[in-house]
Structures are given as C-alpha cells and as structure tokens.
N, C-alpha and C positions, 0 to 999 in steps of 0.2 A: 156258518159261509165257504164256500172251497173255489177255488180258481185252477186253471188249468196252464201250468208252465210247460212252455216250449223249450226245448233246449235243441243244441246242432249236437253234433256227434262227439266233439271235444267238450265239451259241459256236460254231456251226459256220461262220458266217460270220468271225469274228475269226481262227480256226483255220485256214482258209480263207487270209487276208489275211496270218498271220504262215507261212504256209506258201510263200508266192511270195514273199515280201520275205526271209525265210530262205534261199529256194532249197532247200526240204526238203521231205519228205513228210509229211504229217498226224503221221503217225505218230513221225516223228523229232523234230517240234519239241514232241509233247506228252513223249516220253524226255527231250528236252534243258532242256525248262524242268521237269520232275521232279526231274533231277539239279541245276538250278540250283537249285531251291528248297530240297532237301537239304541242299545246301554251304552254302546263306546259312545253315539255321538250325544246323548243327552251329558255321558260324564265330561264329555271334551266341553260342550254349554256350560254346563256349571261351572268347568274349570276356568272359563273363560271369564264367565260374569265376576266368580271371585277374584281372578285378578285386577279386571276391568275397576272393581268397586276397591279392593284392596291399591293400587296404582291412586286411583281418585282421590281416595283419605289420604294416604301416606305418601302420595308422588314425591311432594316437596321434602319430606325429609329424607327419602332415600335418595334423593339426587345430592343431599346434603352430603348424608353417609358415604357416597361413592368418591367423595373427593378425599376424604380422610385418608 
C-alpha cells in the first residue's frame, strides 16, 4: 500500500538532510522514523501501565516507606 507525502520546502530540506546523514532514501527515512516513533509510544504506554499497576499494588507500602 502506498500514499503520497506532501511536504513544504522546510520539511523537504530537513528530510533531504536526514536522508543524506542516514545514507537512506527519503522513503526509508520516513519509514524508519514512523516505526521509531510508534515503538517509542508503545514503550511509553507499557511503562505507564507497569507504573500504574505497581502503584495500585504497592502504593500503600510506598507511602509508608517515604515517611521513613
């Protein structure tokens, strides 16, 4: 499946620089950054879920420990 990415001059310039710096095509740069961004979001969601679960499970104990 494909789509067209419309950019302005500024974005195209940045994409061109990234493409050259990463030694990848512009398409590969966009793909890489999308996958990297998705992984970052998923990692943050997993961390927030783990934090929430830990807080629910051990919140009382943590509150008592902070007063020591």
